[in-house]
C-alpha positions in Angstrom: 69.8 108.4 116.8 71.3 108.8 113.4 72.3 106.0 111.1 71.5 103.2 113.6 71.3 99.6 112.5 73.3 100.2 109.3 74.4 96.8 107.9 75.5 97.9 104.4 78.9 99.4 105.3 80.1 103.0 105.0 83.0 104.7 103.3 84.8 106.8 106.0 87.5 108.2 103.8 88.2 108.2 100.0 90.7 109.7 97.7 92.0 108.7 94.2 93.9 105.6 95.5 92.9 105.0 99.1 89.6 104.1 100.8 88.8 103.3 104.4 85.6 101.4 104.9 83.5 100.4 107.9 82.0 97.1 106.8 78.7 97.4 108.7 77.2 95.9 111.8 74.4 93.6 112.8 71.1 95.3 112.6 70.0 93.9 116.0 72.1 93.0 119.0 71.7 89.4 120.1 71.5 88.7 123.8 74.7 87.1 125.0 76.6 87.8 121.8 79.3 90.5 121.6 78.7 92.9 118.7 81.8 93.4 116.5 82.7 95.7 113.7 85.2 95.1 110.9 87.1 97.6 108.7 88.7 97.4 105.3 91.4 99.6 103.8 91.8 99.6 100.0 95.0 101.0 98.7 95.8 100.9 95.0 93.3 98.2 94.6 94.7 95.9 97.3 93.0 95.2 100.6 93.9 95.3 104.3 91.4 93.8 106.7 91.2 94.8 110.3 90.0 92.4 113.0 87.9 90.3 110.7 86.3 88.4 113.6 85.2 85.0 114.6 84.1 81.9 112.8 80.4 82.6 113.0 80.9 86.0 111.4 83.0 84.7 108.5 80.3 84.4 105.8 78.9 87.9 106.7 82.3 89.6 106.6 83.2 87.8 103.3 80.0 89.1 101.8 80.7 92.6 103.1 84.2 92.7 101.8 83.1 91.4 98.4 80.9 94.5 97.9 84.1 96.6 97.7 87.0 94.3 96.5 87.6 90.8 95.4 88.6 88.5 98.3 91.8 87.4 96.5 93.0 91.0 96.6 93.3 91.0 100.4 97.0 91.2 101.1 97.1 92.0 104.8 95.1 91.1 107.8 95.7 92.9 111.1 94.6 91.6 114.5 94.6 94.1 117.4 94.8 91.3 119.9 94.0 87.6 120.5 90.4 87.5 121.6 88.2 85.0 119.7 85.8 87.7 118.6 88.8 89.2 116.8 90.8 86.3 115.5 89.1 82.9 115.7 88.2 83.0 112.0 91.9 83.2 111.0 92.2 79.7 109.5 89.3 80.4 107.2 90.8 83.7 106.1 94.2 82.1 105.4 92.3 79.5 103.4 90.8 81.9 100.9 93.5 84.6 100.7 97.3 84.8 100.4 97.3 87.5 103.1 100.0 88.1 105.6 98.7 88.3 109.2 100.1 90.8 111.7 99.5 90.3 115.4 101.5 90.9 118.7 104.4 88.5 119.1 102.9 87.5 122.4 100.0 85.7 120.6 101.6 84.0 117.6 102.0 80.7 119.4 98.4 80.6 120.4 96.9 81.0 116.9 97.4 77.4 116.0 94.7 76.6 118.5 92.3 78.2 116.0 93.1 75.5 113.5 96.2 77.0 111.6 98.6 74.4 110.2 100.9 76.7 108.3 102.1 79.6 110.4 104.6 81.0 107.8 102.3 83.9 106.9 102.0 85.1 110.6 104.2 88.1 111.2 104.8 89.0 114.9 104.7 92.6 115.9 107.4 93.7 118.4 106.1 95.2 121.7 107.3 98.7 120.5 105.2 98.6 117.4 106.2 98.7 113.7 104.5 99.2 110.3 103.3 97.4 107.2 103.7 98.7 103.7 100.6 99.0 101.5 100.4 98.6 97.7 101.0 102.3 97.0 104.2 102.3 99.2 102.4 104.1 102.0 102.5 102.5 105.5 100.2 101.8 108.3 101.7 101.9 111.8 101.1 99.6 114.7 100.6 101.8 117.8 101.5 100.0 121.2 98.3 99.8 123.2 99.3 97.1 125.7 97.1 96.3 128.7 94.1 98.0 127.0 92.9 95.4 127.7 95.2 92.7 126.3 98.9 92.6 127.4 99.7 92.4 123.7 97.4 94.9 122.0 98.0 97.3 119.1 96.0 100.1 117.4 96.5 100.7 113.7 97.2 104.2 112.4 96.4 105.0 108.8 98.1 108.4 108.2 96.5 108.9 104.8 92.9 108.9 106.2 94.0 110.0 109.8 91.8 107.2 111.2 93.0 105.2 114.2 91.6 101.7 114.5 91.7 100.8 118.2 90.3 97.3 118.7 88.6 97.2 122.1 89.6 100.8 123.1 86.6 103.0 122.9 84.2 100.0 122.8 80.6 100.6 123.7 77.9 98.2 124.9 74.6 99.2 123.4 71.2 98.6 124.8 68.3 97.7 122.5 67.6 100.6 120.2 70.7 102.6 121.2 72.8 101.5 118.2 74.5 104.2 116.1 77.4 104.3 113.7 79.0 107.6 114.9 79.5 109.3 118.2 78.6 113.0 117.7 77.6 113.8 121.3 80.1 112.3 123.7 78.1 113.3 126.7 75.2 111.1 125.6 77.6 108.2 124.7 79.7 108.0 127.8 77.3 105.9 129.8 77.7 103.1 127.2 81.5 102.9 127.6 82.1 103.5 131.3 81.6 100.1 132.8 83.7 98.3 130.1 86.6 100.7 130.4 86.7 100.7 134.2 86.9 97.0 134.3 88.9 96.0 131.2 91.6 98.8 131.0 94.6 98.1 133.2 95.1 101.3 135.1 95.0 105.1 134.8 98.8 105.1 134.4 98.5 102.9 131.3 95.6 104.8 129.7 97.2 108.2 130.2 100.4 107.1 128.4 98.3 105.8 125.5 96.2 109.0 125.3 99.3 111.1 125.2 100.8 109.2 122.2 97.5 109.1 120.4 96.8 112.8 120.9 100.1 113.5 119.0 98.7 111.8 116.0 95.7 114.1 116.0 93.2 111.5 114.5 90.1 112.7 112.7 88.3 109.4 113.7 88.8 106.7 116.3 87.3 103.5 115.1 86.8 100.7 117.7 85.9 97.1 117.1 82.7 97.4 119.2 80.1 100.2 119.5 80.4 103.4 117.4 83.0 105.5 115.6 84.3 108.7 117.3 84.6 111.7 115.0 85.0 115.5 115.2 84.8 116.8 118.8 84.0 113.4 120.2 87.6 112.2 119.5 89.1 114.8 121.8 86.3 114.3 124.3 86.9 110.6 124.5 90.7 111.0 124.9 90.2 113.6 127.7 87.7 111.3 129.5 89.9 108.2 129.1 93.1 109.9 130.3 91.4 110.9 133.6 89.7 107.5 134.1 90.4 105.4 137.2 90.2 101.8 136.0 91.6 98.3 136.5 94.1 98.0 139.3 93.1 101.5 140.5 89.8 99.9 141.6 91.3 96.7 143.0 89.8 97.1 146.5 86.3 97.7 145.0 86.6 94.8 142.6 87.8 92.2 145.1 85.5 93.5 147.8 88.1 93.8 150.6 
C-alpha cells in the first residue's frame, strides 16, 4: 500500500505562485480517536488553512504548517462544518494569526463555545455558497454540501489546482496497516468508506445533487478530511458510487429496526 503512514506532508499541486499541500497524517491510528487530515493553500506567499482540527492536534498542525510558511502569513481559515475534530482549535488559531474564518452561517453562534471572545473575524457563508479572494486575486469557492453530513456543510473548490476539499465527504475509516495517502484503486478502497457514508450522508437524493454539481467542476483530486485522497480514475469512480448510494433516511427502517 503505497505511501502509507506519511507524516511529513506532501505537495499536491505547485506552480509559480500557488501551492496546495496535504499537511500529513498520524503515522498510527489510535483506537477511539478519529484520524484527521489538514490542508494548506499558499498563494503569492499567503496561506489558507483548511479544517485545521481540534485542540489536541494544534501543536502538530502548527509544526506542519511552519515547514511551508510562517504562521503569521495565514490569512484565511476555512471550516467545512462544525464538528470538534474540524473546528475546536479555533480560539488557538485566532490567537496566533490575524486570519479571517469562513464557516456556514448556521454555525457562527456555536463557535464561542470553543472559547472565542472576539467573533469579528468570523465570516458566515450563505447557504448557497460564495467565495474568498486569495492574495493573487484568484478565488476559492464554497460549494454547498449540506446534509453531507452536517446541515451546514461546504466543500472548497480551488480552480487553480482543480482540487476539491470535501471535509467528511469521501472519508475512510482505516484498519490497522491499511493507511494510504492516495486512492488509486477504488475497488479496493470502497469497503473503507461504505459504512460511514451509508449512516452519515442524509439520503440518495442529497448525494446525487451534490455529485451532479461536483462532476461539472471536473476535479483532478478530491481531498477529504479523513482517509485518503482520490485522484485520477478514482475521482470518477467515487462520484459514480456515491451518486447511486442508498443512505441515511433511505435506510430508516433498517436503522430504527421497525
